[in-house]
C-alpha positions in Angstrom: -6.0 6.8 -11.5 -3.4 9.2 -10.2 -4.2 12.6 -9.0 -2.1 15.7 -9.7 -0.4 15.2 -6.3 0.4 11.5 -6.9 3.1 10.4 -9.3 1.8 8.0 -11.8 4.8 5.9 -10.9 3.0 4.7 -7.7 0.0 3.5 -9.7 2.3 2.0 -12.4 4.1 0.1 -9.7 0.9 -1.3 -8.1 -0.6 -2.2 -11.5 2.6 -4.1 -12.3 2.3 -6.1 -9.1 -1.3 -6.9 -9.9 -0.3 -8.3 -13.3 3.0 -9.9 -12.0 2.3 -11.6 -8.7 5.8 -13.1 -8.5 7.3 -9.5 -8.1 5.2 -8.9 -5.0 7.9 -10.6 -2.9 10.2 -7.6 -3.8 8.1 -5.5 -1.5 9.7 -7.4 1.4 13.1 -8.3 -0.2 14.1 -5.3 -2.3 11.6 -2.5 -1.8 14.2 0.2 -2.5 15.0 -1.4 -5.8 11.4 -1.7 -6.7 10.6 1.9 -5.8 13.7 3.0 -7.8 12.7 0.8 -10.8 9.3 2.6 -11.1 10.9 6.0 -10.3 8.7 6.6 -7.3 9.8 10.1 -6.1 11.9 10.2 -2.9 9.2 12.4 -1.3 6.8 9.4 -1.5 9.1 6.6 -0.6 8.8 6.9 3.2 5.1 6.7 2.9 5.3 3.7 0.7 7.7 2.0 3.1 5.9 2.8 6.4 2.7 4.8 5.8 -0.7 3.5 6.9 -4.0 3.6 5.0 -4.7 7.3 5.5 -1.1 8.3 4.7 -1.2 6.4 1.4 -4.6 7.8 0.6 -3.3 11.4 1.1 -0.9 10.7 -1.7 -3.9 10.2 -4.0 -3.5 6.5 -4.4 -6.7 4.8 -5.4 -8.3 3.1 -2.4 -8.2 -0.4 -4.0 -4.5 0.0 -4.6 -4.0 1.2 -1.0 -5.5 -2.0 0.3 -3.5 -4.1 -2.0 -0.2 -2.4 -1.1 -0.9 -2.7 2.6 -1.7 -6.4 2.3 1.3 -7.2 0.1 3.6 -5.3 2.5 2.3 -7.0 5.5 0.6 -4.1 7.2 -3.0 -4.0 8.4 -5.4 -2.4 6.0 -7.7 -1.3 8.8 -7.7 -1.1 12.6 -8.4 -4.3 14.4 -10.2 -5.0 17.6 -10.8 -8.2 19.5 -13.6 -10.5 18.2 -14.8 -10.5 21.8 -16.2 -7.1 21.1 -19.1 -8.8 19.3 -19.6 -11.6 21.7 -19.4 -9.4 24.8 -22.3 -7.4 23.5 -24.6 -10.4 22.9 -27.1 -11.2 25.6 
């Protein structure tokens, strides 16, 4: 659900991609066309292109959609750290 700060276009876009998996490739091949097709405002496009989890959340995008967008666009959805962190702590 969009908030007053978030254009419904962002949620409409992500909902379309949920329902139409074949169009997810457009995120990598024609992102500008996809954003234009769903009339995502210019003010939000840079965040959609390059923003991280918190940046997207600040737009008011639902958390589930933030994660989906990050995964589909090839960006990490959360900070990573080496698995050795767990093993180094075991005694």
